[in-house]
C-alpha positions as CSV (number, residue, x, y, z in Angstrom):
1,M,38.0,-58.2,9.3
2,L,35.8,-55.9,11.4
3,G,34.9,-56.8,14.9
4,L,31.7,-56.3,16.8
5,L,33.1,-53.1,18.4
6,D,34.0,-51.7,15.0
7,W,30.4,-52.3,13.7
8,A,29.0,-50.6,16.8
9,K,31.2,-47.5,16.1
10,I,30.2,-47.4,12.5
11,G,26.5,-47.7,13.4
12,S,26.7,-45.0,16.0
13,G,28.6,-42.7,13.7
14,L,26.0,-43.3,11.0
15,A,23.1,-42.6,13.5
16,L,24.9,-39.4,14.7
17,G,25.4,-38.2,11.1
18,V,21.7,-38.8,10.3
19,L,20.7,-36.9,13.5
20,L,23.0,-34.0,12.7
21,A,21.8,-33.8,9.1
22,S,18.1,-34.1,9.9
23,G,17.9,-30.7,11.6
24,P,19.0,-28.5,8.7
25,V,17.0,-30.6,6.2
26,Y,13.8,-30.2,8.3
27,L,14.3,-26.4,8.6
28,Y,14.9,-26.2,4.8
29,G,11.7,-28.1,4.1
30,K,9.8,-26.0,6.5
31,A,11.0,-22.8,4.9
32,T,10.3,-24.0,1.4
33,G,6.7,-25.0,2.5
34,R,6.2,-21.6,4.0
35,Q,7.3,-19.9,0.8
36,R,4.9,-22.0,-1.2
37,A,2.1,-21.2,1.2
38,V,2.8,-17.4,1.0
39,A,3.0,-17.6,-2.8
40,A,-0.3,-19.4,-3.0
41,A,-2.0,-16.9,-0.7
42,L,-0.6,-14.0,-2.7
43,E,-1.9,-15.6,-6.0
44,S,-5.3,-16.0,-4.4
45,S,-5.4,-12.4,-3.2
46,V,-4.5,-11.1,-6.7
47,K,-7.3,-13.2,-8.3
48,I,-9.8,-11.9,-5.7
49,L,-8.7,-8.3,-6.3
50,R,-8.9,-8.6,-10.0
51,K,-12.4,-10.0,-9.8
52,K,-13.3,-7.2,-7.4
53,G,-11.9,-4.7,-9.9
54,E,-14.0,-6.2,-12.7
55,I,-17.2,-6.0,-10.5
56,D,-16.4,-2.4,-9.6
57,A,-16.0,-1.5,-13.2
58,Q,-19.3,-3.1,-14.1
59,V,-21.1,-1.3,-11.3
60,S,-19.4,2.0,-12.1
61,S,-20.4,1.8,-15.8
62,A,-24.0,0.7,-15.1
63,D,-26.8,3.2,-14.8
64,A,-29.2,3.2,-11.9
65,A,-31.9,1.3,-13.7
66,D,-29.5,-1.5,-14.6
67,L,-28.2,-1.8,-11.1
68,C,-31.6,-1.9,-9.5
69,S,-33.0,-4.4,-12.1
70,S,-30.1,-6.7,-11.3
71,Y,-31.3,-7.0,-7.7
72,G,-34.5,-8.7,-8.8
73,L,-36.8,-6.3,-6.9
74,P,-40.5,-5.9,-7.5
75,D,-41.5,-3.0,-9.7
76,D,-42.5,-0.6,-6.9
77,E,-39.3,-1.3,-5.0
78,E,-37.2,-1.0,-8.1
79,R,-38.5,2.5,-8.8
80,E,-37.5,3.5,-5.2
81,C,-34.1,1.9,-5.7
82,V,-33.5,3.9,-8.9
83,R,-34.5,7.1,-7.1
84,R,-32.1,6.4,-4.2
85,V,-29.2,5.5,-6.5
86,R,-29.7,8.6,-8.5
87,S,-29.8,10.8,-5.4
88,A,-26.7,9.2,-4.0
89,S,-25.0,9.7,-7.3
90,A,-25.9,13.4,-7.3
91,E,-24.6,13.8,-3.7
92,T,-21.2,12.4,-4.6
93,G,-20.9,14.7,-7.6
94,N,-21.1,11.6,-9.9
95,D,-17.3,11.3,-9.6
96,G,-17.6,7.6,-8.7
97,L,-16.0,8.0,-5.3
98,H,-17.7,7.5,-2.0
99,S,-17.5,10.3,0.5
100,S,-15.0,8.4,2.6
101,E,-12.7,8.0,-0.5
102,R,-12.5,11.7,-1.3
């Protein structure tokens, strides 16, 4: 039969074991959570970049009149917009690159 002192030893040993095991378990959980957060951030970034690429492709393939009409400008301002877009396109050599990207 186990005495009171034996139960105290068993209880303290159990508490010490839980204390020693909790540190590595906590660190493992923290690392796993960090990996999931990074994976979610990367997935979000990829979605944003794909969407940006789709928008860039639409803008690059559109002509000046389509671009300016999509802004919802009044007729007189739309004509000025078309003129400016065409002049900017002529300045870049119509290669689709901004001057900072060449």
